[in-house]
C-alpha positions as a printed Julia matrix, in Angstrom:
459×3 Matrix{Float64}:
 -10.2   -39.21   -9.86
  -7.6   -39.6   -12.66
  -6.7   -35.81  -12.53
  -6.39  -36.05   -8.57
  -4.04  -39.06   -8.94
  -1.97  -37.26  -11.49
  -1.9   -34.1    -9.27
  -0.58  -36.02   -6.39
   2.0   -37.89   -8.61
   3.34  -34.66   -9.99
   3.45  -32.96   -6.65
   5.64  -35.89   -5.21
   7.95  -35.71   -8.23
   8.09  -31.77   -7.96
   9.14  -32.18   -4.3
  11.78  -34.67   -5.26
  13.17  -32.45   -7.82
  13.29  -29.66   -5.35
  14.83  -31.49   -2.79
  17.53  -33.0    -4.8
  18.55  -29.71   -6.58
  18.92  -28.0    -3.21
  21.43  -30.57   -2.02
  25.33  -30.04   -2.25
  25.54  -33.38   -4.14
  23.42  -31.94   -7.0
  25.66  -28.95   -7.17
  28.78  -30.98   -7.03
  27.52  -33.42   -9.78
  26.48  -30.55  -11.91
  29.89  -28.87  -11.61
  31.8   -31.95  -12.13
  29.86  -33.0   -15.18
  30.01  -29.57  -16.74
  33.83  -29.33  -15.91
  34.42  -32.73  -17.52
  32.7   -31.6   -20.63
  34.6   -28.45  -21.0
  38.0   -29.42  -19.97
  38.5   -33.0   -21.21
  38.38  -32.05  -24.86
  41.2   -29.43  -24.22
  43.39  -31.71  -22.18
  43.16  -35.03  -23.9
  45.73  -36.04  -26.53
  45.82  -38.96  -28.68
  48.34  -39.84  -31.39
  48.79  -36.12  -32.22
  46.3   -36.07  -35.03
  43.12  -33.81  -34.61
  40.97  -36.79  -35.59
  42.47  -39.0   -33.06
  42.17  -36.28  -30.36
  38.38  -35.58  -31.09
  37.55  -39.32  -30.98
  39.28  -39.9   -27.79
  37.84  -36.87  -26.02
  34.42  -37.88  -27.17
  34.68  -41.32  -25.59
  36.43  -40.17  -22.53
  34.09  -37.22  -21.86
  30.95  -39.34  -22.29
  32.35  -42.29  -20.29
  33.25  -39.94  -17.35
  30.07  -38.05  -17.4
  27.88  -41.26  -17.51
  30.02  -42.56  -14.65
  29.49  -39.27  -12.57
  25.73  -39.29  -13.15
  25.35  -43.05  -12.62
  27.06  -42.79   -9.2
  25.04  -39.73   -8.38
  21.66  -41.63   -9.38
  22.59  -44.69   -7.49
  23.36  -42.52   -4.3
  20.33  -40.15   -4.55
  17.8   -42.75   -5.29
  19.06  -45.08   -2.53
  19.1   -42.11   -0.17
  15.94  -40.29   -0.97
  13.72  -43.07    0.49
  15.89  -44.56    3.12
  16.75  -41.22    4.8
  13.05  -40.14    4.84
  12.37  -43.46    6.55
  15.1   -43.15    9.09
  14.03  -39.49    9.8
  10.31  -40.38    9.87
   9.75  -37.64    7.2
   7.98  -40.26    5.04
   5.29  -40.43    7.64
   4.03  -37.1     6.46
   3.49  -38.54    3.11
   2.06  -42.09    3.92
  -0.43  -40.56    6.14
  -1.9   -38.57    3.21
  -4.37  -40.19    0.69
  -1.37  -41.51   -1.75
  -0.63  -44.95   -2.54
   2.98  -46.58   -2.14
   2.83  -46.82   -6.08
   2.27  -43.01   -6.09
   5.23  -42.3    -3.78
   7.67  -44.85   -5.47
   6.6   -43.48   -9.08
   6.64  -39.85   -8.21
  10.2   -40.1    -6.75
  11.43  -42.06   -9.77
  10.02  -39.56  -12.1
  11.49  -36.71  -10.02
  14.93  -38.12  -10.17
  15.01  -39.01  -13.8
  13.8   -35.42  -14.49
  17.07  -34.27  -12.64
  19.02  -36.77  -14.62
  17.5   -35.42  -18.04
  18.34  -31.9   -17.0
  21.9   -32.64  -16.1
  22.4   -34.76  -19.38
  20.94  -31.79  -21.45
  23.32  -29.43  -19.97
  26.4   -31.62  -20.37
  25.29  -32.53  -23.89
  25.12  -28.77  -24.99
  28.63  -28.17  -23.36
  30.17  -31.24  -25.11
  28.89  -30.27  -28.49
  29.8   -26.51  -27.98
  33.43  -27.46  -26.91
  34.0   -29.74  -29.64
  32.7   -27.27  -32.35
  34.88  -24.49  -30.82
  37.84  -26.8   -30.56
  37.34  -27.56  -34.36
  36.57  -24.1   -35.68
  37.86  -23.38  -39.1
  40.33  -20.82  -38.14
  42.36  -23.44  -36.27
  42.35  -26.13  -38.97
  43.55  -26.19  -42.65
  40.92  -26.69  -45.38
  42.1   -30.22  -45.74
  41.68  -31.04  -42.14
  38.38  -29.18  -41.74
  37.09  -31.17  -44.64
  38.5   -34.64  -43.08
  37.12  -33.81  -39.79
  33.63  -32.86  -41.04
  33.25  -35.94  -43.28
  35.05  -38.61  -41.15
  34.47  -37.5   -37.3
  31.82  -34.76  -36.82
  29.21  -36.67  -38.63
  27.08  -40.01  -38.38
  27.67  -42.97  -40.6
  25.36  -45.85  -41.09
  27.46  -49.15  -40.92
  26.88  -51.98  -43.13
  28.7   -55.22  -42.23
  29.94  -57.52  -45.07
  29.23  -61.14  -45.94
  31.83  -63.67  -47.12
  30.95  -65.6   -50.23
  30.39  -69.37  -49.63
  30.64  -68.91  -45.81
  28.07  -71.47  -44.72
  29.4   -74.28  -47.03
  32.91  -73.59  -45.63
  31.58  -73.89  -42.04
  29.87  -77.3   -42.66
  32.91  -78.55  -44.43
  35.08  -77.65  -41.54
  32.6   -79.06  -38.97
  32.78  -82.37  -40.89
  36.61  -82.31  -40.64
  36.51  -81.58  -36.85
  33.99  -84.39  -36.31
  36.16  -86.76  -38.29
  39.17  -86.04  -35.96
  37.66  -86.33  -32.61
  36.0   -89.3   -30.53
  32.47  -89.94  -31.75
  29.92  -88.19  -29.43
  32.47  -86.01  -27.69
  30.73  -82.91  -29.07
  27.24  -81.96  -30.05
  26.64  -80.92  -33.59
  25.9   -77.35  -32.44
  29.17  -77.32  -30.72
  30.93  -78.69  -33.86
  29.26  -75.99  -36.11
  30.08  -73.06  -33.51
  33.78  -74.11  -33.44
  34.02  -74.58  -37.21
  32.44  -71.04  -37.66
  35.18  -69.52  -35.43
  37.94  -71.4   -37.38
  36.5   -70.39  -40.76
  36.01  -66.85  -40.03
  39.42  -66.45  -38.32
  40.86  -68.15  -41.67
  38.8   -65.83  -44.09
  39.96  -62.85  -42.22
  43.66  -63.73  -42.5
  45.19  -62.52  -45.57
  48.75  -64.02  -46.56
  51.35  -61.79  -48.24
  50.57  -61.57  -51.85
  47.04  -63.01  -51.46
  43.59  -61.46  -51.51
  40.14  -61.52  -49.94
  36.73  -60.32  -50.98
  34.03  -58.95  -48.91
  30.5   -58.3   -50.19
  28.27  -55.57  -48.93
  24.43  -55.85  -49.62
  22.89  -52.3   -48.94
  19.67  -50.41  -49.85
  20.07  -48.13  -52.58
  19.93  -44.66  -51.54
  20.68  -45.45  -48.02
  21.84  -42.66  -45.82
  21.2   -39.02  -46.52
  22.83  -38.16  -49.86
  26.46  -37.9   -48.74
  29.7   -39.67  -49.59
  30.01  -43.43  -48.99
  33.42  -45.03  -47.74
  34.98  -48.21  -46.75
  36.58  -48.28  -43.33
  39.14  -51.08  -42.41
  41.43  -52.04  -39.7
  43.69  -54.97  -39.29
  46.66  -56.25  -37.19
  50.13  -57.54  -38.27
  53.41  -58.42  -36.82
  54.77  -55.21  -38.63
  52.89  -53.02  -36.08
  55.24  -54.01  -33.33
  58.1   -52.53  -35.48
  56.08  -49.35  -36.18
  56.53  -50.05  -39.92
  53.71  -49.52  -42.58
  52.29  -52.12  -44.73
  51.43  -51.8   -48.53
  47.83  -52.52  -49.38
  45.51  -52.2   -52.32
  41.73  -52.21  -52.44
  39.52  -52.42  -55.5
  35.74  -51.95  -55.09
  33.21  -52.92  -57.72
  29.58  -52.56  -57.83
  26.96  -55.17  -59.12
  27.54  -54.37  -62.72
  31.41  -54.93  -62.44
  32.29  -51.28  -62.8
  35.1   -49.86  -60.38
  33.5   -47.83  -57.66
  36.67  -47.03  -55.92
  40.3   -47.97  -55.39
  42.8   -47.4   -52.84
  46.61  -47.97  -52.83
  48.44  -46.92  -49.68
  51.04  -47.55  -47.15
  49.17  -47.74  -43.77
  49.95  -48.69  -40.22
  48.36  -51.69  -38.66
  46.26  -51.33  -35.47
  44.67  -48.1   -36.67
  41.37  -47.52  -38.48
  41.72  -46.31  -42.13
  39.01  -45.33  -44.74
  38.67  -44.42  -48.46
  35.83  -43.0   -50.51
  33.69  -45.14  -52.91
  31.25  -43.84  -55.5
  29.0   -46.63  -57.07
  27.0   -45.63  -60.14
  23.86  -46.61  -61.23
  21.18  -48.47  -59.26
  23.56  -50.97  -57.7
  22.8   -52.32  -54.35
  25.74  -54.46  -53.91
  29.51  -53.66  -53.64
  32.24  -56.09  -53.51
  35.5   -54.9   -51.92
  38.75  -56.89  -52.78
  41.71  -56.42  -50.6
  45.38  -57.39  -51.86
  48.07  -57.87  -49.32
  50.9   -56.24  -51.13
  53.33  -56.3   -48.38
  55.66  -58.92  -49.84
  59.0   -57.65  -49.21
  59.45  -58.32  -46.26
  56.32  -60.49  -46.16
  53.77  -59.82  -43.48
  50.38  -61.45  -42.63
  47.31  -59.38  -42.13
  44.59  -60.3   -39.89
  41.16  -58.3   -39.92
  38.88  -58.24  -36.81
  36.11  -60.56  -36.82
  33.25  -58.0   -36.15
  34.41  -54.56  -37.5
  37.44  -55.41  -39.55
  35.81  -54.15  -42.73
  32.77  -51.92  -42.94
  30.91  -49.99  -45.49
  29.81  -46.48  -44.1
  26.75  -44.9   -45.4
  25.74  -41.09  -44.63
  23.52  -41.04  -41.87
  23.1   -37.37  -40.34
  24.78  -34.83  -38.17
  26.98  -35.24  -35.05
  24.61  -33.2   -32.83
  21.62  -35.56  -33.85
  23.76  -38.54  -33.24
  24.97  -37.16  -29.94
  21.3   -36.3   -28.81
  20.16  -40.03  -29.46
  23.26  -41.27  -27.6
  22.22  -38.94  -24.61
  18.88  -40.46  -24.76
  20.41  -43.98  -24.48
  22.47  -42.9   -21.56
  19.57  -41.4   -19.76
  17.77  -44.86  -20.18
  20.58  -46.55  -18.18
  20.36  -43.81  -15.6
  16.55  -44.66  -15.41
  17.31  -48.23  -14.43
  20.02  -47.32  -11.92
  17.42  -45.03  -10.42
  14.87  -47.56  -10.1
  17.32  -50.13   -8.61
  18.39  -47.4    -5.97
  14.97  -46.52   -5.04
  13.89  -49.99   -4.54
  16.96  -51.1    -2.52
  16.46  -47.86   -0.51
  12.97  -48.94    0.46
  14.52  -52.1     2.11
  17.7   -50.74    4.07
  19.1   -47.66    5.7
  21.14  -45.14    3.82
  24.72  -46.63    4.03
  23.56  -50.27    3.68
  21.35  -49.32    0.69
  24.08  -47.54   -1.12
  26.31  -50.53   -0.48
  23.76  -53.14   -1.47
  22.98  -51.27   -4.73
  26.64  -50.91   -5.73
  27.39  -54.59   -4.73
  24.49  -55.83   -6.81
  25.73  -53.91   -9.77
  29.29  -55.02   -9.52
  28.43  -58.53   -8.9
  26.19  -59.04  -11.77
  28.28  -57.01  -14.14
  31.41  -59.09  -13.22
  29.39  -62.39  -13.79
  27.85  -60.97  -17.21
  31.43  -59.92  -18.31
  32.79  -63.43  -17.73
  29.7   -64.92  -19.42
  30.08  -62.8   -22.54
  33.67  -63.92  -23.02
  35.11  -66.96  -24.84
  36.0   -68.38  -21.32
  32.32  -67.93  -20.27
  30.85  -69.47  -23.41
  33.24  -72.46  -23.04
  32.16  -72.93  -19.41
  28.54  -72.73  -20.39
  29.02  -75.13  -23.27
  30.9   -77.88  -21.35
  28.87  -77.54  -18.08
  25.49  -77.99  -20.08
  26.75  -81.37  -21.43
  24.88  -84.33  -20.26
  28.06  -85.86  -18.9
  28.39  -83.08  -16.09
  26.9   -82.88  -12.83
  24.21  -80.72  -11.25
  26.52  -78.01   -9.89
  28.3   -77.52  -13.23
  24.99  -77.06  -14.74
  23.77  -74.59  -12.07
  27.0   -72.5   -12.62
  26.54  -72.3   -16.29
  23.0   -71.31  -16.06
  24.03  -68.45  -13.64
  26.37  -67.38  -16.33
  23.64  -67.32  -18.93
  21.13  -65.67  -16.55
  23.54  -62.86  -15.84
  24.43  -62.43  -19.33
  20.65  -62.2   -20.36
  19.99  -59.79  -17.46
  22.81  -57.46  -18.21
  23.22  -57.76  -21.94
  21.07  -54.7   -22.43
  23.75  -52.61  -20.6
  26.31  -53.64  -23.1
  23.92  -53.92  -26.13
  22.47  -50.42  -25.61
  25.84  -48.63  -25.2
  25.88  -45.75  -27.65
  29.46  -44.53  -26.97
  31.46  -46.95  -29.03
  29.17  -46.05  -32.01
  29.43  -42.17  -31.41
  33.36  -42.56  -31.11
  33.43  -44.38  -34.4
  31.08  -41.77  -35.95
  28.49  -44.51  -36.49
  24.85  -43.79  -36.65
  22.92  -44.28  -33.35
  19.67  -45.39  -34.98
  16.16  -44.36  -33.6
  14.92  -48.13  -33.62
  17.97  -48.95  -31.18
  16.92  -45.86  -29.15
  13.45  -47.13  -29.08
  14.43  -50.55  -27.95
  16.66  -49.19  -25.12
  13.67  -47.04  -23.92
  11.15  -49.8   -23.9
  13.51  -52.13  -22.09
  15.41  -49.62  -19.65
  12.62  -47.12  -19.03
   9.66  -49.15  -19.13
  10.21  -52.78  -18.59
  13.2   -53.06  -16.15
  12.03  -50.1   -13.87
   8.42  -51.54  -13.82
   9.78  -54.75  -12.34
  11.94  -52.85   -9.93
   9.11  -50.64   -9.15
   6.74  -53.36   -8.39
   9.21  -54.77   -5.89
   9.46  -51.41   -4.28
   5.9   -50.86   -4.1
   5.31  -54.39   -2.26
   8.15  -53.34   -0.01
   6.54  -50.0     0.97
   3.1   -51.62    1.48
   4.66  -53.87    4.11
   6.66  -51.31    5.94
   3.44  -49.79    7.34
   4.97  -46.35    7.91
   1.84  -44.66    9.09
   1.58  -46.66   12.35
   2.92  -45.08   15.4
   6.39  -46.14   16.38
   6.81  -47.27   19.99
């Protein structure tokens, strides 16, 4: 019985693959995806440097390929069921000894198999074109070394900690509480506001001042390559396109110097320098000096990725493969959504409904993820506000929770920054976007198909 069910399921999947691959849409999508993977690395230009061109081409190429495949997945999934229902072709399937679960699951497996094939082809094209564009005959030895070590690689990021951060946050929260009306804000809101103020203050370095970041990391992390510190900050001088004088000193846990960096750099751009800790150290302390005193200029580091320790993590091709797997997971969710909605409506309505749902929830989730959304949620959930305000706040939180994985499991920023896409993150994306979300959508689709009663004569 199990073999029979698997044969029926695989037969539906194979028929779906054949049907999809024979359509003009599949041919157009394949052509556009391969064309984007081949031409964008040749056409895109950044600030003129090879490193900038490659990083921008990686991001734009993957974004465009993902967009093309996402549109195609939603369109094909919504149409594969709705068109069969409208043309009565699905009657040939439902009158056979197959269940609605086999119909839905077989079509879903067939469509995601098509997506996997398209992603594989475009991934090969992207990697091949980038390697061809960066062949040694076109670059100087210094450029080749810099690109190989900084761009066409995978680095594991380690975020820093600020010494005494929690104590400073509590002190700032007490200061805020002393200056406002008692009971106006909860303790949680006070601490959150204080955390933002302290982090903003700690990441701001005045002219002639310094700041320290501590990086705890596992000794021997990475894969035996060179470690480096990457940093990026903003400054008023970047509006005048003038460089700033900076100085870094990195020490290990024994106090020995692991690296130093004196340079004139431009604000608003990422910079990096190598560090070489010795011994069995598992902590690095990076101290930054704002040497721009004439004329003076303040330096502000980003809250999240302003200063990062990078450990060797593997090859670019392996990192690209993991990124493509995560993109495939997103396409699996979109395919499941399109199939379920296609079971409810006719072709044009199903496509419109699918894209409208994605747009509405993404817009709400985008607002919920910003500071404005957080402020609305915090104020609306206060006891002094009414029922409508609380419902709006809960809507923001629900949309943010529902679509948070779409943002959290986005591999493109990591790949563009040459950061490692770890296997645990890929596994989380697979469990959530290939198993959990499609299972819920599939259950809804199966229930809809059961109640459509396609096997009955029409008329």
